[in-house]
N, C-alpha and C positions, 0 to 999 in steps of 0.2 A: 717941236722942229722935224720938218723933214730932213731925210736925208739929199744933200744936195739940189735940195725944193731949186735952187737957184737955177741950175743946167735943165731941168725938166718942169720950166713953168712954161719955154715957146711951143712944147711939144701939148701943152691943155690948154692953149689959146685955138692950138692950130683945128684939135680935136672937136672944140667948140665952135669955132667958125665953120666947122666942114660939119656940123650931127646934131639934129633936132634930135632935143632931151627933152623924154617922158617921164613924168610921175608914174610910178603901175605901184605905189601903192594904196591901196583899198583894205575895206574894213571888212570883208568879204573874204572868206575862206570856201573856194573854191571845188575844195574836194568836200564841202558839206554839203553840193548843190544835188549830188545823186536824190535819184530816188532809191523810197528804202523800195525795196520787193521782195526783200528773204529778214529774216529778220536774224541775226546771227548775236544779240548782246540782250539777254536773261535775266531780268529783276524782278524780284524778289529773289536770293536763297529762300526756298522751300517746295513742296512734296510737286508743288504744277509746274512749279521752273524744272526740276528736276524728272517729271516724265517727259518735259519740251523737249529737253536733254538727250534723252532715251529716244524717242522717235526721230529725233534730228540722224542721229547715231545710225541707230537699225534703215533707215530709211538710204545714207553712205553708204552705209556695208555690205545693203543688200542679202546677196547668199554669202557674204563670206567669213569664214570662218574665226569668231571671236575670240580673243585670249587674254588672259588678267595675271599674262608675266611680265615683269619686267623687263624693258629695254639697256641694252649698255648702250652706253654709248661715252667713248675716250676708254675704255674700259672701268664706265663708272655705273653700276646701276641707277635705272630711275623706276621708282615705279610708276603702275600709273591704272587708270581704274578699270581701263578697256583698251581693244585694240584689233586691230585688223591688218592688213600686208600694208593698205594701206592711209589709216583712218589711226587715230591716235587719241586718246582723252587722260588728259591730267588735274589731278587734284589742285592749284593753283597754289598753295603751299610749298608743295611737292616740288613743281620744275621755275620757280620765282623766289620762295623761303629760303632757299638752299646757295649755297655759290655754284654759281655755270657761268661761265661763259658766253661770250655769242658767238664762237665755235661751235657747243654746244649745238646755240640754237639754231646753225646754221642748219647744222647738221640733220638734226629733226626734221628742220624744214624741206631739207631735201631729200630725205628717206620716208613723209608721210606728207597726202595729199593737202588732208583734214584733221584741224588739229579741235578738236575743246580739250576748254581748262571752266572748272567749272569752281565755283567756290569764291570768288575775286572779292577779297574785304576792304573795309575802310584803313587805309595807309596812312599812320599821323606820320606828324615829322617827324619824329627817332627815328623813323624807319628808312634812313639812307640807304638800306645794299638792296631794303626790299623794294623799293619807288624807285633805282637804278636797274634792278635785276626786272621789271613790268618793264619799263623803255626799251630794256636792249632787246626785251623779247619781241616786244610790239614789231618794233625798230628792222630786228630782223624776219618777219613773219611779214610784213607791209613791202617791207623789200621784193621778197623771196615772190610773192604774191598766193604767202598759203591761207585758203578756206581757214578762218579759227571762229568759234562759236564759244562765249564769251558767257555764262552764267556769276554775275555780282550782285553781292547786298546792298549796292544803290546804285545811281545812273552812275556814268561814270563819270559824269562832271562833279559828282560827288566822293568819288573815293580818295581823293587826294587834295584838300582843300589849299593846306599851308605848308609849308615849309623849303629847303631851296630847290628843291629839282621844279618848280613850278611853271619856269618859261618850258622845260623841255615835256614837262607832263603835256603841259597845254599840243603840243604838237602829236604827241600819243592820245589824249583825246583824241585831235582830227582825223589821225589816222584808224581811229575805230571808227569813227563813223564810218568815214570812204570804204570801208569795207565791209562796208553793212551794204554797196551797190552789188545790183543783178550782175553787174556787169566781172567782178571784182572774183580774182582765183580760176581755176580750171573749170 
């Protein structure tokens, strides 16, 4: 039962008589309609993929100085594969495999224009913390329009097949797909 439903019904009738109701439900995810002009999701994890990630990093870095030193976010060090002032490369387990907050991810997105995450592996149904962390990470990168490049064991739709976060992960899949578009990020 709705709270004070009888008092609200006249307003519903008025809205219905003065409005046109359109059904906007669709089976099409319009975020996936963008053409793939660049490729930011590499699979499988092998030497070729590693070479492609290195090429992407070097192309983005240009002549910038490269460091392998950890960064510090909110007084906590985070190891990196390598980085410049504007580009950073993490191993998946380093960035998502330990407890991190959305604030941590937001700080990273604000400090770096491009982020590479390598070695995204299959996540099983019991890995609730890991999948939640990945979902939060992708949400922040998406909201900040950060260029995100990922290497993974499998295509994104095969990374998490069962578990209690399937609905949220469907959004994550869609966002990763949208982030492939040429007009994405900087």
